Chimera marker file (.cmm) of the C-alpha trace (Angstrom):
<marker_set name="trace">
<marker id="1" x="3.156" y="-13.581" z="-5.877" r="1" g="1" b="0" radius="0.5"/>
<marker id="2" x="6.241" y="-13.249" z="-3.926" r="1" g="1" b="0" radius="0.5"/>
<marker id="3" x="6.537" y="-11.968" z="0.113" r="1" g="1" b="0" radius="0.5"/>
<marker id="4" x="8.767" y="-9.500" z="-1.297" r="1" g="1" b="0" radius="0.5"/>
<marker id="5" x="6.641" y="-7.847" z="-3.426" r="1" g="1" b="0" radius="0.5"/>
<marker id="6" x="3.938" y="-7.299" z="-1.318" r="1" g="1" b="0" radius="0.5"/>
<marker id="7" x="3.540" y="-4.022" z="0.968" r="1" g="1" b="0" radius="0.5"/>
<marker id="8" x="0.874" y="-2.747" z="3.337" r="1" g="1" b="0" radius="0.5"/>
<marker id="9" x="-0.851" y="0.471" z="3.620" r="1" g="1" b="0" radius="0.5"/>
<marker id="10" x="-0.890" y="2.310" z="6.819" r="1" g="1" b="0" radius="0.5"/>
<marker id="11" x="-4.121" y="1.343" z="8.665" r="1" g="1" b="0" radius="0.5"/>
<marker id="12" x="-6.038" y="4.975" z="8.226" r="1" g="1" b="0" radius="0.5"/>
<marker id="13" x="-3.925" y="6.641" z="5.190" r="1" g="1" b="0" radius="0.5"/>
<marker id="14" x="-6.414" y="5.065" z="2.339" r="1" g="1" b="0" radius="0.5"/>
<marker id="15" x="-9.468" y="6.073" z="3.141" r="1" g="1" b="0" radius="0.5"/>
<marker id="16" x="-7.814" y="9.454" z="4.381" r="1" g="1" b="0" radius="0.5"/>
<marker id="17" x="-6.160" y="10.329" z="1.280" r="1" g="1" b="0" radius="0.5"/>
<marker id="18" x="-9.089" y="8.776" z="-0.799" r="1" g="1" b="0" radius="0.5"/>
<marker id="19" x="-11.766" y="11.227" z="1.753" r="1" g="1" b="0" radius="0.5"/>
<marker id="20" x="-9.594" y="14.262" z="1.095" r="1" g="1" b="0" radius="0.5"/>
<marker id="21" x="-10.230" y="13.518" z="-2.791" r="1" g="1" b="0" radius="0.5"/>
<marker id="22" x="-14.204" y="13.149" z="-2.101" r="1" g="1" b="0" radius="0.5"/>
<marker id="23" x="-13.824" y="9.545" z="-3.423" r="1" g="1" b="0" radius="0.5"/>
<marker id="24" x="-15.480" y="6.714" z="-2.823" r="1" g="1" b="0" radius="0.5"/>
<marker id="25" x="-14.203" y="3.031" z="-2.505" r="1" g="1" b="0" radius="0.5"/>
<marker id="26" x="-16.212" y="2.337" z="-5.545" r="1" g="1" b="0" radius="0.5"/>
<marker id="27" x="-14.698" y="5.193" z="-7.553" r="1" g="1" b="0" radius="0.5"/>
<marker id="28" x="-10.924" y="4.464" z="-6.140" r="1" g="1" b="0" radius="0.5"/>
<marker id="29" x="-11.393" y="0.982" z="-7.716" r="1" g="1" b="0" radius="0.5"/>
<marker id="30" x="-12.611" y="2.456" z="-10.959" r="1" g="1" b="0" radius="0.5"/>
<marker id="31" x="-9.651" y="4.789" z="-11.066" r="1" g="1" b="0" radius="0.5"/>
<marker id="32" x="-6.921" y="2.292" z="-9.777" r="1" g="1" b="0" radius="0.5"/>
<marker id="33" x="-8.448" y="-0.312" z="-11.895" r="1" g="1" b="0" radius="0.5"/>
<marker id="34" x="-8.624" y="-2.914" z="-8.687" r="1" g="1" b="0" radius="0.5"/>
<marker id="35" x="-10.949" y="-5.274" z="-7.811" r="1" g="1" b="0" radius="0.5"/>
<marker id="36" x="-13.177" y="-4.775" z="-4.316" r="1" g="1" b="0" radius="0.5"/>
<marker id="37" x="-11.211" y="-7.366" z="-2.609" r="1" g="1" b="0" radius="0.5"/>
<marker id="38" x="-7.775" y="-5.208" z="-3.203" r="1" g="1" b="0" radius="0.5"/>
<marker id="39" x="-9.130" y="-2.069" z="-2.112" r="1" g="1" b="0" radius="0.5"/>
<marker id="40" x="-10.909" y="-3.612" z="1.067" r="1" g="1" b="0" radius="0.5"/>
<marker id="41" x="-7.393" y="-5.210" z="1.737" r="1" g="1" b="0" radius="0.5"/>
<marker id="42" x="-5.654" y="-1.903" z="1.445" r="1" g="1" b="0" radius="0.5"/>
<marker id="43" x="-8.585" y="-0.698" z="3.557" r="1" g="1" b="0" radius="0.5"/>
<marker id="44" x="-8.052" y="-2.901" z="6.245" r="1" g="1" b="0" radius="0.5"/>
<marker id="45" x="-4.370" y="-3.492" z="6.616" r="1" g="1" b="0" radius="0.5"/>
<marker id="46" x="-3.913" y="-6.628" z="4.873" r="1" g="1" b="0" radius="0.5"/>
<marker id="47" x="-0.825" y="-6.973" z="1.973" r="1" g="1" b="0" radius="0.5"/>
<marker id="48" x="-1.569" y="-6.052" z="-1.621" r="1" g="1" b="0" radius="0.5"/>
<marker id="49" x="0.698" y="-6.145" z="-4.359" r="1" g="1" b="0" radius="0.5"/>
<marker id="50" x="3.277" y="-3.281" z="-5.024" r="1" g="1" b="0" radius="0.5"/>
<marker id="51" x="1.376" y="-2.923" z="-8.080" r="1" g="1" b="0" radius="0.5"/>
<marker id="52" x="-1.909" y="-1.876" z="-6.651" r="1" g="1" b="0" radius="0.5"/>
<marker id="53" x="-0.539" y="0.208" z="-4.162" r="1" g="1" b="0" radius="0.5"/>
<marker id="54" x="1.059" y="1.871" z="-6.655" r="1" g="1" b="0" radius="0.5"/>
<marker id="55" x="-2.243" y="2.227" z="-8.175" r="1" g="1" b="0" radius="0.5"/>
<marker id="56" x="-4.096" y="3.167" z="-5.676" r="1" g="1" b="0" radius="0.5"/>
<marker id="57" x="-1.305" y="6.000" z="-4.697" r="1" g="1" b="0" radius="0.5"/>
<marker id="58" x="-1.521" y="7.337" z="-8.115" r="1" g="1" b="0" radius="0.5"/>
<marker id="59" x="-5.102" y="7.191" z="-7.802" r="1" g="1" b="0" radius="0.5"/>
<marker id="60" x="-5.541" y="9.357" z="-4.584" r="1" g="1" b="0" radius="0.5"/>
<marker id="61" x="-2.898" y="11.452" z="-6.345" r="1" g="1" b="0" radius="0.5"/>
<marker id="62" x="-0.200" y="10.873" z="-2.652" r="1" g="1" b="0" radius="0.5"/>
<marker id="63" x="2.898" y="10.044" z="-2.759" r="1" g="1" b="0" radius="0.5"/>
<marker id="64" x="3.324" y="5.722" z="-2.062" r="1" g="1" b="0" radius="0.5"/>
<marker id="65" x="5.924" y="6.123" z="0.801" r="1" g="1" b="0" radius="0.5"/>
<marker id="66" x="3.069" y="8.394" z="2.417" r="1" g="1" b="0" radius="0.5"/>
<marker id="67" x="0.632" y="5.585" z="2.207" r="1" g="1" b="0" radius="0.5"/>
<marker id="68" x="2.754" y="2.459" z="3.931" r="1" g="1" b="0" radius="0.5"/>
<marker id="69" x="2.687" y="1.418" z="6.820" r="1" g="1" b="0" radius="0.5"/>
<marker id="70" x="6.402" y="0.926" z="7.788" r="1" g="1" b="0" radius="0.5"/>
<marker id="71" x="9.009" y="-0.305" z="10.320" r="1" g="1" b="0" radius="0.5"/>
<marker id="72" x="12.391" y="-0.564" z="11.337" r="1" g="1" b="0" radius="0.5"/>
<marker id="73" x="14.703" y="-4.043" z="10.353" r="1" g="1" b="0" radius="0.5"/>
<marker id="74" x="17.534" y="-4.919" z="12.155" r="1" g="1" b="0" radius="0.5"/>
<marker id="75" x="19.981" y="-3.621" z="9.582" r="1" g="1" b="0" radius="0.5"/>
<marker id="76" x="18.167" y="-0.553" z="9.598" r="1" g="1" b="0" radius="0.5"/>
<marker id="77" x="16.668" y="-0.729" z="6.360" r="1" g="1" b="0" radius="0.5"/>
<marker id="78" x="13.477" y="0.631" z="6.604" r="1" g="1" b="0" radius="0.5"/>
<marker id="79" x="10.453" y="-2.525" z="5.176" r="1" g="1" b="0" radius="0.5"/>
<marker id="80" x="6.963" y="-2.226" z="4.970" r="1" g="1" b="0" radius="0.5"/>
<marker id="81" x="5.303" y="-4.588" z="6.998" r="1" g="1" b="0" radius="0.5"/>
<marker id="82" x="2.451" y="-6.868" z="6.963" r="1" g="1" b="0" radius="0.5"/>
<marker id="83" x="0.439" y="-8.502" z="9.598" r="1" g="1" b="0" radius="0.5"/>
<marker id="84" x="0.262" y="-12.520" z="10.383" r="1" g="1" b="0" radius="0.5"/>
<marker id="85" x="3.673" y="-12.633" z="8.196" r="1" g="1" b="0" radius="0.5"/>
<marker id="86" x="6.718" y="-13.422" z="10.584" r="1" g="1" b="0" radius="0.5"/>
<marker id="87" x="9.739" y="-11.068" z="10.189" r="1" g="1" b="0" radius="0.5"/>
<marker id="88" x="9.283" y="-8.150" z="7.156" r="1" g="1" b="0" radius="0.5"/>
<marker id="89" x="7.830" y="-8.093" z="3.840" r="1" g="1" b="0" radius="0.5"/>
<marker id="90" x="9.876" y="-6.910" z="0.870" r="1" g="1" b="0" radius="0.5"/>
<marker id="91" x="12.530" y="-3.780" z="1.398" r="1" g="1" b="0" radius="0.5"/>
<marker id="92" x="11.170" y="-0.522" z="0.704" r="1" g="1" b="0" radius="0.5"/>
<marker id="93" x="13.761" y="1.736" z="0.109" r="1" g="1" b="0" radius="0.5"/>
<marker id="94" x="11.638" y="4.075" z="-2.188" r="1" g="1" b="0" radius="0.5"/>
<marker id="95" x="8.134" y="2.952" z="-3.144" r="1" g="1" b="0" radius="0.5"/>
<marker id="96" x="7.768" y="5.600" z="-5.930" r="1" g="1" b="0" radius="0.5"/>
<marker id="97" x="11.173" y="4.741" z="-7.401" r="1" g="1" b="0" radius="0.5"/>
<marker id="98" x="10.929" y="0.849" z="-6.998" r="1" g="1" b="0" radius="0.5"/>
<marker id="99" x="10.044" y="-1.537" z="-10.217" r="1" g="1" b="0" radius="0.5"/>
<marker id="100" x="6.558" y="-2.432" z="-10.871" r="1" g="1" b="0" radius="0.5"/>
<link id1="1" id2="2" r="1" g="1" b="0" radius="0.2"/>
<link id1="2" id2="3" r="1" g="1" b="0" radius="0.2"/>
<link id1="3" id2="4" r="1" g="1" b="0" radius="0.2"/>
<link id1="4" id2="5" r="1" g="1" b="0" radius="0.2"/>
<link id1="5" id2="6" r="1" g="1" b="0" radius="0.2"/>
<link id1="6" id2="7" r="1" g="1" b="0" radius="0.2"/>
<link id1="7" id2="8" r="1" g="1" b="0" radius="0.2"/>
<link id1="8" id2="9" r="1" g="1" b="0" radius="0.2"/>
<link id1="9" id2="10" r="1" g="1" b="0" radius="0.2"/>
<link id1="10" id2="11" r="1" g="1" b="0" radius="0.2"/>
<link id1="11" id2="12" r="1" g="1" b="0" radius="0.2"/>
<link id1="12" id2="13" r="1" g="1" b="0" radius="0.2"/>
<link id1="13" id2="14" r="1" g="1" b="0" radius="0.2"/>
<link id1="14" id2="15" r="1" g="1" b="0" radius="0.2"/>
<link id1="15" id2="16" r="1" g="1" b="0" radius="0.2"/>
<link id1="16" id2="17" r="1" g="1" b="0" radius="0.2"/>
<link id1="17" id2="18" r="1" g="1" b="0" radius="0.2"/>
<link id1="18" id2="19" r="1" g="1" b="0" radius="0.2"/>
<link id1="19" id2="20" r="1" g="1" b="0" radius="0.2"/>
<link id1="20" id2="21" r="1" g="1" b="0" radius="0.2"/>
<link id1="21" id2="22" r="1" g="1" b="0" radius="0.2"/>
<link id1="22" id2="23" r="1" g="1" b="0" radius="0.2"/>
<link id1="23" id2="24" r="1" g="1" b="0" radius="0.2"/>
<link id1="24" id2="25" r="1" g="1" b="0" radius="0.2"/>
<link id1="25" id2="26" r="1" g="1" b="0" radius="0.2"/>
<link id1="26" id2="27" r="1" g="1" b="0" radius="0.2"/>
<link id1="27" id2="28" r="1" g="1" b="0" radius="0.2"/>
<link id1="28" id2="29" r="1" g="1" b="0" radius="0.2"/>
<link id1="29" id2="30" r="1" g="1" b="0" radius="0.2"/>
<link id1="30" id2="31" r="1" g="1" b="0" radius="0.2"/>
<link id1="31" id2="32" r="1" g="1" b="0" radius="0.2"/>
<link id1="32" id2="33" r="1" g="1" b="0" radius="0.2"/>
<link id1="33" id2="34" r="1" g="1" b="0" radius="0.2"/>
<link id1="34" id2="35" r="1" g="1" b="0" radius="0.2"/>
<link id1="35" id2="36" r="1" g="1" b="0" radius="0.2"/>
<link id1="36" id2="37" r="1" g="1" b="0" radius="0.2"/>
<link id1="37" id2="38" r="1" g="1" b="0" radius="0.2"/>
<link id1="38" id2="39" r="1" g="1" b="0" radius="0.2"/>
<link id1="39" id2="40" r="1" g="1" b="0" radius="0.2"/>
<link id1="40" id2="41" r="1" g="1" b="0" radius="0.2"/>
<link id1="41" id2="42" r="1" g="1" b="0" radius="0.2"/>
<link id1="42" id2="43" r="1" g="1" b="0" radius="0.2"/>
<link id1="43" id2="44" r="1" g="1" b="0" radius="0.2"/>
<link id1="44" id2="45" r="1" g="1" b="0" radius="0.2"/>
<link id1="45" id2="46" r="1" g="1" b="0" radius="0.2"/>
<link id1="46" id2="47" r="1" g="1" b="0" radius="0.2"/>
<link id1="47" id2="48" r="1" g="1" b="0" radius="0.2"/>
<link id1="48" id2="49" r="1" g="1" b="0" radius="0.2"/>
<link id1="49" id2="50" r="1" g="1" b="0" radius="0.2"/>
<link id1="50" id2="51" r="1" g="1" b="0" radius="0.2"/>
<link id1="51" id2="52" r="1" g="1" b="0" radius="0.2"/>
<link id1="52" id2="53" r="1" g="1" b="0" radius="0.2"/>
<link id1="53" id2="54" r="1" g="1" b="0" radius="0.2"/>
<link id1="54" id2="55" r="1" g="1" b="0" radius="0.2"/>
<link id1="55" id2="56" r="1" g="1" b="0" radius="0.2"/>
<link id1="56" id2="57" r="1" g="1" b="0" radius="0.2"/>
<link id1="57" id2="58" r="1" g="1" b="0" radius="0.2"/>
<link id1="58" id2="59" r="1" g="1" b="0" radius="0.2"/>
<link id1="59" id2="60" r="1" g="1" b="0" radius="0.2"/>
<link id1="60" id2="61" r="1" g="1" b="0" radius="0.2"/>
<link id1="61" id2="62" r="1" g="1" b="0" radius="0.2"/>
<link id1="62" id2="63" r="1" g="1" b="0" radius="0.2"/>
<link id1="63" id2="64" r="1" g="1" b="0" radius="0.2"/>
<link id1="64" id2="65" r="1" g="1" b="0" radius="0.2"/>
<link id1="65" id2="66" r="1" g="1" b="0" radius="0.2"/>
<link id1="66" id2="67" r="1" g="1" b="0" radius="0.2"/>
<link id1="67" id2="68" r="1" g="1" b="0" radius="0.2"/>
<link id1="68" id2="69" r="1" g="1" b="0" radius="0.2"/>
<link id1="69" id2="70" r="1" g="1" b="0" radius="0.2"/>
<link id1="70" id2="71" r="1" g="1" b="0" radius="0.2"/>
<link id1="71" id2="72" r="1" g="1" b="0" radius="0.2"/>
<link id1="72" id2="73" r="1" g="1" b="0" radius="0.2"/>
<link id1="73" id2="74" r="1" g="1" b="0" radius="0.2"/>
<link id1="74" id2="75" r="1" g="1" b="0" radius="0.2"/>
<link id1="75" id2="76" r="1" g="1" b="0" radius="0.2"/>
<link id1="76" id2="77" r="1" g="1" b="0" radius="0.2"/>
<link id1="77" id2="78" r="1" g="1" b="0" radius="0.2"/>
<link id1="78" id2="79" r="1" g="1" b="0" radius="0.2"/>
<link id1="79" id2="80" r="1" g="1" b="0" radius="0.2"/>
<link id1="80" id2="81" r="1" g="1" b="0" radius="0.2"/>
<link id1="81" id2="82" r="1" g="1" b="0" radius="0.2"/>
<link id1="82" id2="83" r="1" g="1" b="0" radius="0.2"/>
<link id1="83" id2="84" r="1" g="1" b="0" radius="0.2"/>
<link id1="84" id2="85" r="1" g="1" b="0" radius="0.2"/>
<link id1="85" id2="86" r="1" g="1" b="0" radius="0.2"/>
<link id1="86" id2="87" r="1" g="1" b="0" radius="0.2"/>
<link id1="87" id2="88" r="1" g="1" b="0" radius="0.2"/>
<link id1="88" id2="89" r="1" g="1" b="0" radius="0.2"/>
<link id1="89" id2="90" r="1" g="1" b="0" radius="0.2"/>
<link id1="90" id2="91" r="1" g="1" b="0" radius="0.2"/>
<link id1="91" id2="92" r="1" g="1" b="0" radius="0.2"/>
<link id1="92" id2="93" r="1" g="1" b="0" radius="0.2"/>
<link id1="93" id2="94" r="1" g="1" b="0" radius="0.2"/>
<link id1="94" id2="95" r="1" g="1" b="0" radius="0.2"/>
<link id1="95" id2="96" r="1" g="1" b="0" radius="0.2"/>
<link id1="96" id2="97" r="1" g="1" b="0" radius="0.2"/>
<link id1="97" id2="98" r="1" g="1" b="0" radius="0.2"/>
<link id1="98" id2="99" r="1" g="1" b="0" radius="0.2"/>
<link id1="99" id2="100" r="1" g="1" b="0" radius="0.2"/>
</marker_set>
């Protein structure tokens, strides 16, 4: 998977959205069709695929952009940040409209 296809959630957003929906991590895994490891990564600020991020957003019924951690690059573009990766991961101009 290419770096630009990876995003990272805000560290508290997935849990807050899940709790609001009264959903356990196991229920989120099942509803989103993702592995336990992917859901763990989303909850712990690790990069996940854009496809997985969209599945989580859909499962918790929140816009993807509300769940993403973001920062601004030197060119003023909003980008999804990923810890441990120098610079930025892929541009996320409008993550809800980005191709899967």
